C-alpha positions, 0 to 999 in steps of 0.5 A, a space after each residue: 263814307 261820305 258821298 263827297 270822299 274822293 269827289 276831287 278825283 272825278 274819275 275815281 269818284 265815279 268808278 266807287 259810285 258807278 264801276 260796277 253798274 250792269 248794263 250789258 257790256 264792259 264798254 257801256 260801264 265804262 261809258 257810264 263812268 266817264 259820263 259821271 266824271 265829266 259831270 263831276 269836273 264840269 257840273 252844269 256843262 253839256 253833253 258836247 261840251 263833256 265830250 270836248 266837242 268830240 262827235 264820237 264822245 257825244 254819239 257814244 254818250 246818247 246811244 248809252 242813254 237811249 238803250 232799253 235797259 239803262 234805267 234809273 234804278 240800273 244805273 243808281 244800284 251799285 251807288 245805292 248798295 254803298 249805302 245801304 251798306 253803311 246803314 248797317 253800321 251801328 248809328 243813328 241815320 236820317 231818311 229825308 224824302 221830298 218830291 220836286 217838279 223837273 220841267 223841260 220846254 217842248 222848244 219845236 216838238 214834245 218829248 215824248 214820255 212826259 207829262 203835263 206839269 204846273 201851268 206856266 207862261 210857256 208850254 212846258 213838259 216834265 215829271 215829278 221826281 221824289 228822292 230818298 236821301 240818306 245821312 248820318 245824324 251826330 246828335 242836336 247840339 247842347 247848346 240851345 243857340 246853336 246852329 243847325 249840326 252839320 250831318 253826312 250825306 251818304 246818298 241816294 236810297 230811292 227815286 222814283 220818276 212819276 208821269 202825270 196822265 190825263 184822267 180816263 174817260 171812265 173816272 171823267 164820266 162816273 156818274 158818282 165822281 170818278 171815286 170807283 175808277 179812280 181807287 185802281 189808279 196809281 197816284 202820286 200820294 203813293 210815291 210816299 209809301 213806294 219810297 220805302 220800297 228799298 228800305 228794310 228794318 234797322 239792324 240792332 243799335 241803329 236807328 232810322 228816322 224818315 224826315 219829310 214834309 207835309 206830303 208825307 202825313 198819309 196814313 198808309 205811309 206811318 203805317 209802313 214806318 211803325 211796321 218796319 220799325 222806322 222812326 219819323 217825324 213828319 210834318 203834320 197836315 191832316 188834323 186826324 181824330 184820335 181812338 177812344 177820344 173825340 178830340 183831333 191832334 191838331 186841337 191837343 197839340 194846340 193845347 199843350 203847354 210850352 216846355 222850353 224854347 230856343 233859336 233856330 235859324 230860319 232859311 230864305 224864301 222869295 218872299 221872306 228874308 232869313 232870320 233867328 227866330 226864338 221858338 217854343 217847345 210842347 210834346 204830348 205823351 204817346 197817341 193813338 191815331 185813328 185809321 181813316 175810312 177808305 172807299 170801300 172799307 169800314 169804319 174803324 177796320 184799318 190799324 191804328 198808328 202811335 205817335 208823339 206830337 211835338 209842337 214848335 212855334 213863334 209867339 207872335 209869329 206866323 211859323 208853326 210845325 205840328 210834328 208827328 214822330 214815333 213814341 218816346 219823346 218825353 223830354 224837352 232835349 227829345 223834342 228838341 233833336 226831333 225839332 232839329 231832325 225836321 229843319 235838315 230836312 231843308 237839305 232836300 232842297 239843296 239837292 234838288 236847287 243843286 240838280 237844277 241850278 248847278 247841274 243843270 237837269 232842266 237844260 238838258 237837250 235830250 229829246 225822250 223821256 228815257 234818255 233824261 231820266 237816265 242822265 237825271 239819275 246820273 246827275 242826282 248823285 254828283 248833286 248830292 255830292 255838291 251839297 256834301 262839300 258844305 256839310 263836310 266843310 262844316 264838321 271837325 272845323 279845328 281838325 288838321 287840314 289833311 282831314 278836309 278831304 282833299 288829295 294832297 297835290 290840291 291841298 298843295 296848291 291851295 296853300 301855295 296859292 293863298 301863301 300861308 299854311 292852312 292848318 285847319 279845316 275851316 281854313 282849308 274851306 275857307 280858302 277854297 270858299 275864297 276862290 268861289 268868290 267868298 269874301 269872308 266877312 264877319 256878317 257873311 256867315 259860313 260859306 255854301 255849296 254853290 260858293 264851294 263849288 265854284 272855289 273846287 272847279 277853280 282849284 281844279 284848274 290851277 292844279 291841271 294847270 301845275 300838271 301840264 306845267 310840269 311836263 312842258 319844256 318852254 323855249 327862252 323861258 
């Protein structure tokens, strides 16, 4: 079951993902579901807006979020159990992870429990949010010019909140630069290793592939993947040494000949526009990566990591990816699939954008870290469902309209509003996107999650209007 299933019926959807949450009282459990359903109906709304201005409803929500036992792990436990159960089914699944920074203004006072963040022109506090998202992988397309295959987002497996703390005095004043005192302190890099705390080993018939950017190129993280039987596609950051030779990973990868090329759509950035890039692909036989020396240990003490290297580069351009993958890349098709899996990592960036822009996590008017983290845990599941709307719109586009996932009343109202039958999934989602402002011109491309989200909000209002009108008896009509 994908995370956006039943998302139109917000209360039922919230009950599916949070209905068994253990927060000590059945009334608190109902309040959790009511709060989540409100954000599913009105993404970005404030807590007073969700309560329709009723003081009691807002006060009850604030009280809930302030309870000591209402933590992110507790709140997301039922949802994570659903995801874990689906991962036990045969198939290939991507475990995509990344870290983002959430920032809140100090306003008139600091918020207890938050820490310093990147320097900006405004005085801000914040937290590093590290998320691990599970998605079903359909396989790479056979067409070399095809777009990225749509995936089935299952949900969140883990989230961590890391609050930066000033370096202890002993570390700052240590005569050797503080390396020894620093060894006993939890570091930001540990987020990557801790993200696998909820991940065991895949069952027979399943393959789990960890997909991450350069921040995950940490020896302990790669070793944990190897020991758990997890596949991995991690963009290399460290020019690691190879066991039994003086050569390094980067030098070896860049000496490999091109084994083929294909076209990949490159996303836009603040400093560049979206474009189609023709990329060359090369790959190596399995390599043995030498363990790095850690403080307090002798050289060559750690267990080596076995990996293949896939290099992707644009001839005459600036794009180059060096991907560390689990052993077994022996053909161009297998190497290209690893590249597609890495390109799917962009989904987690969309998730972060949905969390911040769509759901307004950084606009929350909560004045303690405990309340903020609890609210973000709920908003995160809603944000991921919003992103999955886009993925669902791009799968089985020629299937009957009923496979689009909209409840029958929604589909009926959408057809009436469009004044046409809407026979396929593609027609349904383009009609929904039209309500959200998508013009459907040839050069516009498929609708994104924000457009579909706005369209769904409009459709919900139309359906609610129809339901209200059915119960009215208007004089003189």
